[in-house]
KEGU-107544 format. One record per residue (C-alpha): residue in one letter; x, y negated, z. Coordinates in steps of 0.5 Angstrom, whole numbers, padded with zeros to 4 digits, always signed. Layout:
# KEGU-107544
aXYZ
...
***
This chain:
# KEGU-107544
m+0072-0158+0061
a+0072-0151+0063
a+0065-0151+0064
s+0064-0154+0057
i+0067-0148+0054
p+0061-0144+0054
n+0057-0149+0050
v+0062-0149+0045
r+0062-0142+0044
d+0055-0142+0044
k+0055-0147+0039
s+0060-0143+0035
s+0056-0137+0035
e+0050-0141+0033
d+0053-0144+0027
s+0056-0137+0025
a+0049-0134+0025
v+0046-0140+0021
r+0052-0138+0016
k+0050-0131+0015
r+0043-0132+0014
r+0040-0131+0007
p+0038-0137+0004
g+0031-0139+0005
q+0031-0134+0011
s+0028-0136+0018
k+0031-0134+0024
s+0025-0130+0026
a+0026-0126+0020
q+0033-0125+0021
e+0032-0122+0028
s+0027-0117+0025
d+0032-0115+0020
l+0037-0114+0026
k+0032-0110+0030
s+0030-0105+0024
n+0037-0104+0023
k+0038-0101+0030
p+0035-0094+0029
e+0040-0093+0023
e+0046-0095+0027
e+0044-0091+0032
d+0043-0085+0027
k+0050-0086+0025
r+0053-0086+0032
k+0049-0080+0033
h+0050-0076+0027
g+0057-0080+0025
t+0060-0078+0018
k+0067-0078+0022
g+0069-0073+0028
p+0066-0066+0030
a+0058-0065+0028
p+0053-0065+0034
p+0051-0059+0037
l+0045-0056+0034
q+0039-0054+0038
s+0036-0047+0039
g+0030-0045+0036
t+0030-0047+0028
f+0033-0042+0023
w+0035-0047+0017
l+0042-0044+0017
t+0039-0037+0019
r+0036-0037+0012
i+0042-0039+0008
v+0046-0033+0011
l+0040-0028+0010
l+0040-0031+0003
r+0047-0030+0001
f+0048-0023+0005
l+0042-0021+0001
a+0044-0023-0006
f+0051-0020-0004
i+0047-0013-0003
y+0043-0014-0010
f+0049-0016-0014
v+0053-0009-0012
a+0046-0005-0013
f+0045-0009-0020
l+0053-0008-0021
v+0052+0000-0020
a+0046+0000-0024
y+0050-0003-0030
h+0056+0002-0029
q+0052+0008-0029
n+0045+0007-0031
r+0046+0009-0038
e+0050+0016-0036
l+0044+0018-0031
i+0037+0015-0034
g+0039+0013-0041
e+0037+0016-0047
k+0043+0021-0047
g+0043+0021-0039
l+0042+0027-0034
s+0035+0025-0033
p+0032+0020-0039
c+0028+0015-0036
r+0024+0015-0043
l+0022+0022-0042
y+0020+0021-0035
l+0015+0015-0037
s+0012+0019-0043
s+0010+0024-0038
v+0007+0019-0033
k+0003+0016-0039
r+0001+0023-0041
y-0001+0024-0034
v-0005+0018-0033
g-0009+0019-0040
g-0004+0017-0045
k-0005+0009-0044
i-0001+0004-0041
n-0006+0002-0036
l-0007+0000-0028
a-0006+0007-0026
a+0001+0008-0030
l+0003+0001-0027
s+0001+0003-0020
y+0004+0010-0021
t+0011+0007-0024
p+0011+0000-0023
t+0017-0002-0028
l+0018-0008-0033
l+0020-0002-0038
w+0013-0001-0040
f+0013-0007-0043
m+0019-0006-0047
d+0021-0003-0053
w+0023+0004-0052
t+0027+0005-0058
d+0033+0003-0055
m+0032+0004-0047
d+0040+0004-0046
a+0039-0004-0048
n+0033-0005-0044
l+0037-0002-0038
d+0043-0006-0039
h+0039-0013-0040
i+0035-0011-0033
a+0042-0010-0029
l+0045-0016-0033
g+0039-0021-0031
g+0039-0018-0024
l+0047-0019-0023
a+0046-0027-0026
l+0041-0028-0021
s+0044-0025-0015
a+0051-0028-0017
f+0047-0035-0017
v+0044-0034-0010
l+0050-0032-0007
v+0055-0038-0009
a+0049-0043-0008
g+0047-0041-0002
c+0040-0043-0004
a+0034-0040-0008
n+0026-0041-0009
m+0021-0036-0009
v+0021-0035-0016
l+0028-0033-0016
m+0027-0028-0011
f+0021-0025-0014
l+0025-0024-0020
l+0030-0020-0017
w+0025-0016-0013
l+0022-0014-0019
l+0028-0013-0023
y+0031-0008-0018
h+0024-0005-0017
s+0024-0003-0025
l+0030+0001-0024
v+0028+0004-0018
s+0021+0006-0020
v+0024+0010-0026
g+0031+0013-0023
q+0027+0019-0021
i+0032+0024-0018
c+0039+0020-0020
v+0036+0014-0017
r+0031+0015-0012
l+0034+0021-0009
f+0034+0016-0003
v+0027+0014-0004
m+0023+0020-0005
p+0015+0019-0005
l+0014+0025-0001
p+0017+0027+0005
s+0023+0030+0004
p+0029+0032+0009
l+0034+0030+0004
s+0031+0023+0002
t+0035+0017+0005
g+0032+0010+0005
w+0037+0006+0001
e+0033+0004-0004
s+0026+0003+0000
q+0030-0001+0005
l+0033-0006+0000
l+0026-0007-0004
e+0023-0008+0003
t+0028-0013+0005
g+0028-0016-0002
f+0020-0017-0001
l+0021-0021+0005
g+0026-0025+0002
i+0021-0028-0003
f+0017-0031+0003
l+0023-0034+0006
c+0024-0039+0001
p+0021-0045-0002
l+0016-0044-0008
w+0021-0049-0013
s+0026-0053-0009
l+0033-0050-0010
q+0036-0054-0004
r+0040-0051+0002
v+0036-0055+0007
p+0029-0057+0003
p+0026-0062+0007
n+0019-0060+0010
t+0020-0053+0008
p+0023-0049+0015
p+0023-0042+0015
s+0017-0039+0017
g+0017-0036+0024
i+0012-0030+0021
v+0018-0028+0016
i+0023-0028+0021
w+0019-0024+0026
a+0018-0019+0020
f+0025-0018+0019
r+0026-0017+0026
w+0020-0012+0026
l+0024-0009+0020
i+0031-0008+0024
f+0027-0005+0030
r+0024+0000+0026
i+0030+0002+0023
m+0034+0003+0029
l+0028+0006+0033
g+0027+0011+0027
a+0034+0013+0027
g+0034+0014+0034
l+0028+0018+0035
i+0029+0023+0029
k+0035+0025+0032
i+0032+0026+0039
r+0027+0030+0036
g+0031+0033+0031
d+0037+0037+0033
q+0039+0040+0040
c+0046+0038+0039
w+0044+0030+0040
r+0040+0032+0046
d+0046+0036+0048
l+0051+0030+0046
t+0055+0035+0042
c+0053+0033+0035
m+0059+0028+0034
d+0064+0034+0035
y+0061+0036+0028
h+0059+0030+0025
y+0065+0027+0023
e+0068+0033+0021
a+0063+0036+0016
l+0062+0029+0013
l+0070+0029+0011
i+0070+0021+0012
l+0074+0016+0017
s+0068+0012+0018
g+0061+0012+0015
n+0062+0011+0008
l+0055+0010+0006
s+0056+0005+0000
f+0052-0001+0002
l+0047+0002+0007
n+0051+0000+0013
w+0051-0007+0010
l+0044-0007+0008
t+0042-0005+0015
m+0046-0012+0018
v+0041-0016+0013
p+0035-0016+0017
s+0039-0017+0024
v+0041-0024+0022
a+0034-0026+0023
c+0036-0025+0031
f+0040-0031+0031
d+0038-0038+0030
d+0042-0044+0028
a+0045-0046+0034
s+0048-0038+0034
l+0050-0039+0027
r+0053-0046+0027
f+0060-0043+0027
l+0060-0041+0020
f+0059-0047+0017
p+0064-0053+0016
s+0062-0060+0019
g+0063-0064+0013
p+0059-0071+0013
k+0055-0068+0007
g+0054-0061+0010
v+0048-0057+0012
v+0050-0058+0019
r+0049-0065+0020
q+0043-0064+0015
v+0040-0059+0020
s+0042-0064+0026
r+0038-0070+0023
i+0032-0065+0022
q+0032-0063+0029
s+0032-0070+0032
e+0026-0072+0028
e+0019-0072+0029
c+0015-0066+0026
p+0012-0069+0020
v+0005-0069+0018
p+0003-0063+0015
t+0001-0064+0007
k-0003-0060+0003
g+0003-0056+0000
m+0005-0054+0007
l-0002-0052+0009
i-0002-0047+0003
r+0005-0045+0005
r+0003-0043+0012
a-0004-0040+0009
a+0001-0035+0005
n+0005-0033+0010
v+0000-0032+0015
s-0003-0027+0009
v+0004-0024+0009
g+0004-0023+0016
l-0003-0019+0016
l-0001-0015+0010
i+0005-0013+0014
a+0001-0011+0020
y-0004-0007+0016
l+0002-0003+0012
s+0005-0002+0019
v+0000+0002+0021
p+0002+0009+0018
v+0009+0007+0020
l+0008+0006+0027
l+0003+0012+0027
n+0009+0016+0024
l+0014+0013+0029
l+0010+0016+0035
s+0008+0023+0032
a+0012+0029+0035
r+0013+0031+0027
q+0016+0024+0025
i+0018+0024+0018
m+0024+0019+0016
n+0025+0015+0009
t+0018+0015+0006
s+0014+0010+0003
y+0007+0010+0004
n+0005+0005-0002
p+0008+0005-0009
l+0011-0002-0008
r+0015+0000-0002
i+0014-0006+0002
v+0013-0003+0009
n+0017+0004+0010
t+0020+0009+0015
y+0027+0010+0016
g+0032+0015+0019
a+0038+0018+0018
f+0042+0025+0021
g+0036+0028+0024
s+0040+0034+0024
i+0047+0036+0024
t+0050+0041+0019
k+0056+0045+0023
e+0059+0047+0016
r+0059+0043+0010
t+0058+0046+0003
e+0060+0043-0004
v+0058+0045-0011
v+0065+0046-0015
l+0065+0046-0023
q+0070+0050-0026
g+0072+0051-0033
t+0076+0056-0037
l+0079+0056-0044
s+0080+0064-0044
l+0076+0067-0049
d+0074+0073-0044
p+0072+0069-0037
s+0072+0076-0034
d+0079+0077-0035
p+0083+0076-0028
s+0088+0073-0031
a+0084+0067-0034
l+0086+0060-0031
w+0080+0056-0028
e+0081+0049-0028
e+0076+0044-0023
y+0073+0038-0026
e+0074+0033-0020
f+0069+0027-0018
k+0071+0020-0017
c+0069+0021-0009
k+0066+0027-0008
p+0070+0032-0004
g+0074+0037-0008
g+0081+0038-0008
l+0084+0039-0001
a+0090+0036-0002
r+0086+0029-0004
r+0085+0024+0000
p+0078+0022+0002
c+0076+0015-0002
l+0073+0009+0001
i+0066+0008-0003
s+0063+0002+0001
p+0059-0002-0001
y+0060+0001-0008
h+0055+0007-0010
y+0057+0013-0014
r+0051+0016-0015
l+0053+0023-0018
d+0057+0024-0012
w+0052+0024-0007
l+0047+0028-0012
m+0052+0033-0012
w+0052+0033-0004
f+0045+0034-0004
a+0045+0039-0009
a+0049+0043-0005
f+0043+0044+0000
q+0039+0047-0005
t+0039+0052-0011
y+0041+0050-0018
e+0034+0052-0020
q+0031+0046-0015
n+0036+0041-0018
e+0036+0042-0026
w+0040+0036-0027
v+0046+0040-0025
i+0045+0045-0031
h+0044+0038-0035
l+0051+0036-0032
a+0054+0043-0034
g+0052+0043-0041
k+0054+0036-0042
l+0061+0037-0039
l+0062+0044-0044
a+0059+0039-0050
n+0065+0034-0048
d+0059+0029-0047
p+0063+0022-0046
g+0057+0020-0042
a+0058+0025-0037
l+0065+0025-0037
a+0065+0018-0035
l+0062+0020-0029
i+0067+0024-0026
e+0075+0022-0025
h+0079+0028-0028
n+0077+0032-0034
p+0082+0038-0034
f+0081+0039-0041
l+0083+0032-0043
g+0086+0033-0050
r+0086+0040-0050
g+0080+0042-0053
p+0075+0043-0047
p+0070+0049-0047
s+0065+0047-0052
c+0060+0049-0058
s+0065+0044-0062
s+0071+0048-0061
g+0071+0056-0062
p+0067+0060-0058
p+0062+0058-0053
g+0066+0057-0047
p+0064+0059-0040
l+0063+0054-0034
w+0063+0057-0027
l+0058+0053-0022
f+0060+0056-0015
q+0060+0053-0007
v+0065+0052-0003
k+0064+0052+0005
l+0068+0048+0009
k+0067+0050+0016
c+0069+0046+0022
g+0075+0047+0027
q+0078+0052+0022
r+0085+0051+0018
d+0088+0054+0012
q+0095+0058+0012
s+0098+0052+0009
g+0096+0047+0014
d+0092+0043+0009
r+0090+0036+0013
l+0083+0037+0012
g+0084+0044+0015
k+0077+0047+0013
k+0076+0052+0007
c+0072+0058+0005
v+0071+0059-0002
c+0065+0064-0004
g+0067+0068-0010
r+0065+0069-0017
d+0062+0076-0016
g+0054+0077-0017
g+0054+0071-0022
v+0048+0070-0027
s+0048+0068-0034
l+0044+0063-0036
t+0043+0061-0044
l+0042+0053-0044
t+0039+0052-0051
p+0032+0054-0048
h+0033+0050-0042
f+0035+0043-0046
q+0030+0044-0052
p+0023+0043-0049
r+0026+0037-0045
d+0028+0034-0052
i+0035+0033-0049
l+0041+0035-0054
p+0042+0042-0053
p+0050+0044-0053
q+0051+0052-0055
v+0054+0054-0048
t+0053+0059-0043
l+0053+0057-0036
r+0055+0062-0030
a+0053+0061-0023
v+0053+0064-0016
a+0047+0067-0015
g+0047+0063-0008
m+0047+0057-0011
***
């Protein structure tokens, strides 16, 4: 009887199979269905919707692309936010350096027409916009960039069209920024230039080719990140790091003596490198050094998450290249060849004993040179603006009161502020102006005149107006009021008698000042001429 049990079970199993068989389906067809379901069941066991996600293989960059795009979108968002808040006051119709006047001068320089020469000299969308309301144009460009970058930041995906628009919009602002924006992207070699804007434009250019053409999926099928573009990001971070190191070795003796840091943090008056979004931007291309296996921990392992999608792609065989895939590969190869060609002067500059830092060799700023702090100053010079209501500024009893900026060092009792990643452009301009004379920085005269005229735009750029509600010295309230422009030298290692926590103070007196009438200065530049007098120290 025990021997008959298997027969019963076999019969029961066979009857069960017969009951499950669909009407009209043969036994061989049912066996074929069972075999076809095996890969799907095996895939479910391997990439099950429950439990921890499987580990990822190294060598792919699907997750790397998501991190790069979000990081880059974050920098774009901050940059466009800064532009929206400050462009009107800096390069607007009544700004310190109106971009309309700059475009007009470029147009005259290239023959009076908006042609290819004008676009090559100043590549910006503003050429094709209505110049009667330049403030609105600047706002629209900044708001468009804010919207696009916010989408990429939240969604974690983008296509070539979106990334190209972001790059084009920001390029349009940088190209007309002049000294107010392009202090950090001088077209000609300058010891005062830094590479913030150029670096963002180069990084953003590479971001265009990191994406598929149209798809907005975070893991678009059959569109892996290009290895050429990944290596282009690595080439960028390599040049940034190598250039910054070489410029120090070739620049100041204190770097070779390992003594520069004795002065660096004291002269900068900061707790750390508050270089706005520069440090954040420098980290972006370094993300390309990490593959999916390294960045796996940044993503959740949900049943429909990108980690499982990437794991599934890694387990599949490489698809047969389609026509679109071949075109994309050809485009990536072309980009690689372009970067290699444009890297020749950059590489020669790195090898040169007379290395130049933060310089662009092409109008589109696709491949640039970088570097920072090639020399360290042993003392810091600050430009301070003061005004008085006294009718006789030469009176020893005249009370001079200081205009306080948002983050630029001023009052010694004031705590240094954190300015990362936001960027206060005017404060940085004041720092660089202290290295030269006011004749070399005519925008300082513009600023002084606007403060004396109680200009709302100029006052919006500073933190504290000492004459608020008291009638500031301007042409609209009595006799022309004077404003002093002088330098404060902060010498490292010295303390004042009050024991101030900054401990570095040496004020240059106002003797030897020269008087400048601002009206002749403003009128030829088509800028509203406040009837004021500026007095400045001859050494500024």
